[in-house]
N, C-alpha and C positions, 0 to 999 in steps of 0.2 A: 565441198565448199561444205558439204555438213559436220566434218571433222573441224573447222576453222570456228565458227560462230561458235563455243561455248568460251574459244580463244577471246574473239573478240567481244562479248559480252562481259569477262574480265576485268579487260583490260579498260575499257571504258567506266564501270565501278573503281576497277583500281585507279584511275585519273580523281573520279569525280570524290573521292573520300582525301586522296590526296590533296584537290583545291580546299575541302573543307578541313583541315590540317588533320586527319584521322591518318597522320603516318604510323601510329602506333598500336593500329587496330586492324585484325588478320579478319579476311574477309574469309565469312563459314563458303566448304566445298561441295562439289555434288554431293547428296544423300546426305550432309551433314545439317542442322536446322538454323537455317536463316530468317525465318517469318513466324510468328501466332498472332493468329487472330480468338475471337471469340464467335464461336458458330450461334450459341443460343445462350443465355441468364444472364445479361449483362440487364440495369436499369429495374428489377424487381424491386416489389417492395413485399412489407408482411407485419406481423405484429412483435413482435417484440418475444425475445426467446424460444419461435417459432421457427422448423425449415422450412424454406421457402419450396415452392412447389416443382420449380424448372432445376437440375440440375446445372451448373456451370458447363460448357462444353465448348475446349478449347482446340484451336486446327496447327498445327506444327508442319511447314512446309522447305524444302530447301529452295536455294538461291533459284533454280529453274523451277518454281511452281511443284514440286512430287511433294506428296505427304511424305514422312518423315518416322518408322515407327523405333519405339522404343527411347524417345526422348524424353529424359526427367523434366517435368512442368512441378514448380515453383509454386502456390497459390497464398497468398498473404493479405490477410483483412485487417482493419481497421476497426472494432465494436462489433466482430462477427466472427463464426469459426467456418473451415472447409476439413471436407472427410472424404477421404484421405488430403493433407496440405500436401503432400507432395505423390507424384502418380505418373507414369509411364506413358506416353500416346503407343495405339495399339496399332494394327496392319494398315489401317484408315490414317495414322497420322493426329489421330483425336485423343482427348484426356479427357475426362470426365471426372467431376468431384461434386459432392451433395455443400450445400449450404445451408446454412445457418445462425439466424440474426442472433444478437448477444440482449444483455439486458437493457440496455441505453436508446431511448426514443433519438432519432435524427437521421443522416446519411453514414452510410459505411462504403470509405473507400476503399477498393482492393484493387492490388496485380497480380498480376501470372507472369513469370519467367523462367526461361528455359536454362537448364544449368549447361551449362559451355567451359571452356576451356579457358584460361587465365590470358585475356588480350586479345581474346576475339570478340568479334562483335556485340555489344547484348542483346538479347532477341527478348522484347516484353509488351505485355499491353496490361493498359487500364483499364478499371469497369468500377461501377459503383452501384451501391443497391440505398434501400431506404427502408428504417425499421417505425414502424407507429408502434403507439401503447395498447397492449393488450386487453383483455375484458376487466369491466372492475372486478378485484377479489377483498379488498379489505377496506374498514372502515377504524381511521385513528384522532385520535384526538390532542389539537393542536393547541389549543389555546382557551383560556376563562376559565378554568378550572379553579376551585377551592377558594372562592372570593367571599368577601363578608361587605353585610351591609345593614344598614336597618331595615326590622320588618313593616314590608311593605314597599321599600326602596327600587328605583332599578338598579342591578348590578352596574358600575362601572366600563365593565369591560365587556364585549359581545363574548358568545359559547361559541367557538369556533373547530370544526372538524374534516377532514381530508379523506378523499377519497383516491384509492390508489391500486394498480394493477398491483401482481406479486413480485412484479421487481422494482416497486413502488414509484413507479411513475403516475403522472397524477390524471385521473380521468375525469374529464366533463360531464354534465348534462344526467346528473344519480340525482332521485329524491330522496329527500332525508326527511326524514318527519321527527316532528320534537312534542316530548310531550311534559308538560312541571308538576313536578310530584310534590306532596306535600302541602299544597295553596301555594298563589300567584298565576301569574302566566308569561307565555315566551310571546315575542312579536309576532311571528308566523309560526301557523299549525307546520308548514311543510317548504322546504326551498331544494333549490336546485344545484348543486356543484358546479363551479365558473371551470374557466378555463384550467386554472392551477387545483383543481381537484376539491377545491376549499366551499365550504357551504356554512351559513354564518345566522345564528337570531339573536337578540336583544332579551333579559330575564328577568320579568320582577315579582319580589320576593313577595309572597305569604305574610301574613298578618300576623302569623303565629310566629317565638322565638325560635330559636334550634335550628338543627340541621333540615334542611333542603335539597331538593336532588332533580335534574333536569336530565330526558333519557333523548337518545340521538339516535334514531331507528333508521336501518336500509336491509330491509331480507336480502337474504342470499350472500351476504357482505361479512368475512370473518371483522369479529372484532365487533360487529353489533349485538346488541345495544351499549352503543356510550355513554358512561354514567358518569355527568358532572353534580360535583359537590358544592354545596355554597351552605352559608351558616347569616340564620337573620338574627341579629341583634337586638333587644327588646332595648325599647322606647322610654324614656324618662320619665320615672314614677310621677302614678295617676291613682295611686288607692292604697289604704293599706286595710287588713281585714285579719281580724281572728283566728289561729290553724288550732290550738287545741289548751289546756289549761284555763277555761274561764268555767265559773260554777262549782269551784273547791270549796271545801270546808275542813277549816282545821280548831285546835286549841288557837288561844288569845297569845300571842308573841311566836306560835311555832312558825317555823316556814312551810310552802305547802309542799309536798310530794310532786307534783308533777310540774315544771317549767314551764313559763308561761311565750307561747309562740304566735309570732306573727308573721303575714307574709306584704310583700309591698311590691303590686303590679303596678306595669304600664297601662295605657290606655285601651289595649287589646286586650289584658290579662296576662298577660307576661312577667313572669318575675323578673323584678329585678338587684340586677347584684351590686354589692356596695355601696347602697343606701344605708345613711346612718340613719337609729330609733332611737328616742330617748322615751325611758319609761318615767314617770311623774305620780306620785301617789292621789287620787285625787279625792279619798274619804277611808274613814279609821285608822289611819296613821299607818307605822311600818318602815319598811326599808324594801329596796331590792337590789339586785345584784348579776348584772350590770345596768348601774343608770344609763349608761350608754350601748350600743352594740349593732355591730355591722351586719348586712343581711348578705348571705351564701348564694351560691349557681342556685337553689330555687326558689330566692327572694324570702329568706326565714329568718328572724332572729328571735332571740328567745333570752329572758331574764328567769331569774329565782328570786319569791316573793317571800316575804318575810309579813306575816298578819300584824296590827296593832294592839296594843296591852290590853284594847279593853272589848268585850265581846259586840256583836256586832253586825251590821254591812260594813266593808272594805273594799275599794276600788282603784284599778291602777288603768293609767292609762297608755298605748301604745303611740308616742307620736310622731310623725314622719313632716319636718318643717316646711310648709307650703304647701301642704298636699292633704294632712289629716291624721284623724288620730281614730283606733280602736280600744273601746275600753272595756276591759275585765271586772268581772265580779267575783267575791269572795264573803264568806261567813266564819265570824269567829266565834266557835262555841264549844262551850265547856264542855258536852258529849265530845268532841272531836275523835279522833281516827286518834289511835294510839298504839297497837299490836298486831301482829301478825300471826296466823293460825293456820297450821298442816291442815288441809283438807282433805288429802288423798297422800298417804303414807307410801313412801317409795319403796321396793320389793324389799322382801326381808331377805332373800338372798341371791346372790348374783354370782359372776366370774369375772375377774382380771379381762378388759378389756372389750366387754360384751356390753351393749346398753340395757337396764335394769329393766323386766318385764313390765312393772308396775308403776311408770311415772309419776313422782311428785305434783301435786296441787295446791298453790299457796291461798291464802284469803287475808284480804284487810279487817280487820274488826277495829270498833272504837274500844273508849275505855268501861263500857260495860260489857263488852262481850259483842255488841251487836256490828252485825256484817256492815262493810262500807262499801257501798258502789262507788266506786272509782278507777274510771281507766286512766291510764298512761302512766300509773305508777311502776317504776322500775325494781324488781325483785329479784336479787340474785343470790346463790349458792354455792356454796364452796363446803370441801371435808371439815368437819368439826374434831376426827378423831379416828384413827385407825390408819393416819400416813399414806403416802402415793400423792395423787394429783385426782383432781374433775374434769371431763372432760365432757366434750359437747356445746349446746348453747348454755350459757351459767346464768343467763341472766333472760329474763323473761318480762312484760310490759303487763300493766293490771288490764284486764278488758273491764266491757261496763257496770259487771258484774263485782269490779275489786278482786279477779281473780288472776294468778299468775300461773298458766301450764306448763310445766315443762318436758319436753317432745324427748330429747337424748342424751341425759347425763349416762355418763358411763365412768366407773373410777378404775384407773390406772397407776401401774406402778408398786403398786402391794398389794395381797392379800391378809385376812382377819376379819375382825368384827370393828365395823364403820357407823361415823353417823354422818349426818350433814348438817350444817346450819343454813338458815335464809333471814336475809336483812334487806331491808327497804326506808330510803332517807326520811326519820320524823316517825317511824316506829319501833316498836320495840323484836328483836328477832327470834326466834323459834329454831328451836335443835329437833333432827327427825329420832324416830324409833331407830335401832339394832340392825344394822345390814350385814349379813355376814358373806363375805367374799371370799371364791374360791378360786382355784390356780386359773389360770387363762387358755384354754382349749388351745392345742397346735396341731396342727397338718403335715405329716410327714412324706415326702413324695421323693420313689427315685427315677431322677429326671432320665438316666442314660446307664447303660450297662456294655461297653464299647472294650472288644469288637463281642460281637453276638450273631453267629455262634463264636466260640473261641477253643484255641487247642488245647493240649492240659502242658501244664506248666508256663502259660502266657497271663501275661498281667491283664486283667477286666478293670479299665477306668471306669470305678462305680461314681457317678453322681447322684446327691441329692437336696431335697432344701427341705429346711421348716420353715414353716409359716403358725402368724397370731394377729386375731385381731386384736389381743391385747398390747403390741409390738412387737421387736423383733426379740426370739426367744435366742437364750444361750444355752453353755453346755456342749456335750458330747454325742453322737450319732455312731452306732454300732454297726457293721453287717458281716450278716452271717449267709451259710448256703446250706441250705439240706443237703442229705445224705454225704456228710463230709464234717469236719472241725475247722476249714479257713474262717479265718475272720481277719478285718480291717474294723478302723474306728478313726476319726476323725473331729475337729470342733466343727458347731455348726455352720460357724463362719467361712471353713474351710470349701467347703459347698462339694467333698468327695475322697475318694479314697483309693489306693490300690489294692484291687485283692487277686492272688495267687490260686486260681482251680487245680485242682489234680485230678479229681472223680469225673468220667465222661459221664453221661446222658442229661436227659433236666434235671437242672437245680434251679430250687428255688431260690430265688436271695431274699432277704428280709433286712431293712434298714428298722433302727429302735433308736426312736428320741428317748430318752430317758428322765428327760423335765430337767426344773430345775425352780430355786424358790419361788417364783414368779409362775411360770409354766408346767402344764401340764406336761403327759408320757404318752407316743403317740407311735404308731410304725406303718409301714406298705409292705409288698410284696414283689416282687416280682419275678417272670419266667427269664431262663438262662440256660443254654444247651453248649457244652464239651463235647465237642467230636474230636475223635483220633486225627492224628495232621495228615496234609498231603504231601505227596513225592512230585516236586517239578516235575513237569513235561520237558524231553530232550528233542532241542530241534536239530535235525541234520540237515546238513548242508546239499544244494540239489545244482545240478546241472542241464542245461536246452542249448540245442540251437536252432540257426535259424538263417534263412539266406537276405542276404544288400536287398536293400529297395524299399522305402518309405510306405509299398502298396502292400508289403511281404507282412504278416500278422500272423504271429505263433500265438495259437489257441489252445490253452491245457487246461482239464477239466479236474474237476474236483476226485478224488483228496489232492490232485497236485502236489504244490510243496510240505503237506500236511502227510504224504500216502506213506512216508519214511519216517518220521517222529514217533517218540515215544510216550506215555502214559502209562500211570495207574490203574487207571478208568475211567472212563468218562469220554465224551467226547471233546476235542480239538477246534479253534476258532483261529485263523490267522489274521494278524493284524499289521499292517503298514508300516517296519520303520525307516526306512531310506529307499528312496527310487532311486529309479536308472538314472543313466549322467547321458547316455546316447540317444534317445527315443521318448516313446510315452508306455506307460504302465497301467492296470486294471489290476489289482489284485482282490478276490472276491474271502471273503470269511471263509468258506469251504475249501481254498485251498488252490483252486482252480484261478487263474489271471490267463490276461490277454496280453502279450507286450508285440509293438510296432518298432522298429526300428530308422530313428533318422537318415533323411533323406541321402543318400550317397554314404554312408556310415556301415563300415565294415570294421572287425575286432570284436575285445570283449567288452563287455556291459553288465551290470549286475545288479541286484537289490539285496537288501536285508527287511526279513520279518521278524515276526514275533507267534511263537506259537503258544496259544493262553489255553490253561484249562478249566472246568467250573468254579476255582476258588479264585481265579485271577493271577497264580503263580503261573511264569512265562519261563522261555529260555529262546532264543533270536537264532537265528541258522542264514548262511548269505547262500543265497542261489544265481552263480555263473548262466551266463549267458552268450554263446558266441555265434559273432554274427559272418557268418560262410562270405568272402567276397562277389559279385556279380560282374564282368567286364561291361562298361558302360560303356554307351555310344558314343565314339567320337564328337567332335564340333570343330566350328570354322564360322567368320564371320565373310561371305560371300563381299565380293566390288560389283559397279554397276554393270551395266550393259555394253555392249563396244560396238560403236560405230566408226569406220576407218575407208580412207577409199581403197578402190580394187586393187589398184598399183602399186601399193605403199609396199616397202621393203618388211622383211618380219619385222612381230609387233612384240616387243616383251613388256609388261606392267606390272610392275614391283610391286611387290604388297595388295597385289588384288583379291590373296585371301587374306584375312588377318585372323587374329585370336583363335591359332592351330591347338588344337589339347585333344589329348586324347580322352579326359574324362577325368572326374576328380582320383586321385591319387594312384593314376597309371602315367605315370610321368617317364617311366621306363618303356613305354610300349612304342614301335617303330609305326612311322603313320607313313599315304600312300596315298594320293588321289587321283579319283578313276574318272574321266573322263572321256564322255560316248557321245558322239554324232545321234542328235535324232533326225536332222534333216539341212538341207544344203552343205552335205558334206562335200558336192564338188566344189562350191566356194573355194576350199582350204587347199593354198599348194602342200600347205603340210600344217599339222597340228589338227585342234588346238591340244595344249600340254598344259597341266599344273605342277611345279617344283613343289618339293616338301616345304620349302621355304615361303611359297604362297605366292610364286610369277608367275603370271600367265605367260606363255605366247604359242602365235598362232601367225602364219602365212597368207594374207589372204591373196586369192587368185581370178576370184572374177566378181561381178558384182550380182547383189539380190542379201537375201535374207536366209539367216541358217542359224537352227535351236541344237544346244548340247546340254546337257546333263552331267554335272558334277557330283561327288561323293568322296568321302573322304574314310577312310579305313584302315582301323591297326591292326596288332596281330594278335589282340586278346584271347579271340574265340568266341564260340557262341555257347558255349557250358551253360547249365543250367539258365537258360534262358538270358544269358548274356545277349550283347547287342555288338557285334567290331565294325557297321557301317553307318553312317549319318546317313540322313534324312536326303533325299534327290533334292538341289537347287537348279534352277534352269535358267540359264544363260542365252542374250539374242545378242547374234554378231551382224549390224546390216554394213554391208559392203557398196560403196557408192563410185560412180566412175573419178 
């Protein structure tokens, strides 16, 4: 009866599948995957990007509920990862994979399926994971930046920031601190991020025009603080005031040296741009140019004032329509200012491109030679004689004492004797004493001499620079070497020349710049060594042998591959050029190495190395490694235990043993199954036995249970630790009535 139960179950299943339209499906046989279930790991949740605490454990059984070993299970996920994604079941029919959530919040459905032959019933199971947001990681600016509004007004749009995790998912419940910078206020000092990770405030600008800002801060978040920039524009014009140019004096009919400057502001004192200012003579006559001007970004407008023809008081009003006016006053007097005088002469000698050691100071004077204490008068310096150009700040404004002090004047482009002239509006110019200008100083530097050391007759690239505060030097640089006549030269602009040194030893290089019409000479020295040439080392090929087997490692100590290499002196080091193809290799700098052949590999392997001396010269050698074959254990896949009636005729089970092989690369060996009865031998009339093709035969004789061990033997022998026999498997025979 026991032998009929699987047949009846198969018949019932086949009938059921036929009724369900499953004509094209093939039921899995005993020992083949039929079901897959989840033992552990379904329904887990965790933070995005993190590994889940429990692995996913899957159970694969055959049609009668027995575990199936060696079944390949593929795990597929949407929005998460499995490692590994394909795994074989163990002896208990179980497969285990680690799970890591992806970057997105929400469910991550998945499935696990067994790889089956085409046409067989699919074996699969579904599961689900869930990802929640990670901890708050970053703070970003969402909206509200770079707004503009009148000073004191509220910005039209709120300031919005967003809190997210490392994957950009929104984080709620994070406190954001808000700080107004540059005046004004925020609607709330702190806010909490909402479900979308956003936090916002309203911003009222301060009363001062110009740039203001707001800080959004949350400790520990990347990007904190966020800085919002705002621009406060001034309000309408509310006042006009004097900046400079008031209380000047001059000859009747003369133009005053300093312009009249007025400033227009709003009610908060902010400068008003583009306001119209009208200049009106209110006493003494005279004229203004222009009559109407417009304020700049600083709220300033200016005009030049020419006094009336009579001596006495003069006045001008700067008028802003609808706002008010500011009144400037001046005095027309016959003793008005008329000339410039040099209070401090510039240096009597200087160099091209270098600031004068003593800078000039110019004084305003009136017609009688008295100093005029008038500020704001521009005094301009220029080259009066000698050529070239005048550098530095050539215009200075007089101080309250009527003095213009120059700070950084310098003559460029020409040597020889020079004089300077100084001019100012409404004043007679003045010329300086003579300045003797010498050639500009230069600095020559050798910046490279490669290679160093060099060999006799080898080209040495010598690079150099010539610099000067007086401009860009022209001319030629010549390189010489102490202890010989070798030389090379090149223009300054070339930056270098090629020098061939022949004599060995320490050679001092000298770079000499000869100067030009504007630049003085200079030189520099640099040490260099010339050494006798080096002989390239010779690498000799090597040969080694080891035995097959991934656990066999060939260990060769120093000097190893360098032991038979040759050099003219000094130590050699080994560098790997090309590695092995059929194993793993570790090459040491001292020539020793370790080689492990690949599993089941035998035959020839090799690697290429380079023998390198102390100068970098090298030669390549090849190391041949022979991996001697070792007999591998034969293998087969056993069939199921047997059940039959004790009264049955002799039984033959074809293909009970499958995947019969002598081992890798051993196809020519002959094979024989060894069958040994361990218990219950009296239950057999004959047998059991297994043919070379895997057919199991036996003849039941009595009821009971017998155990038999089966091994497979090849004729490869056991030399060098080889194996000619497989591990035994135990087969149970159950004979019923």
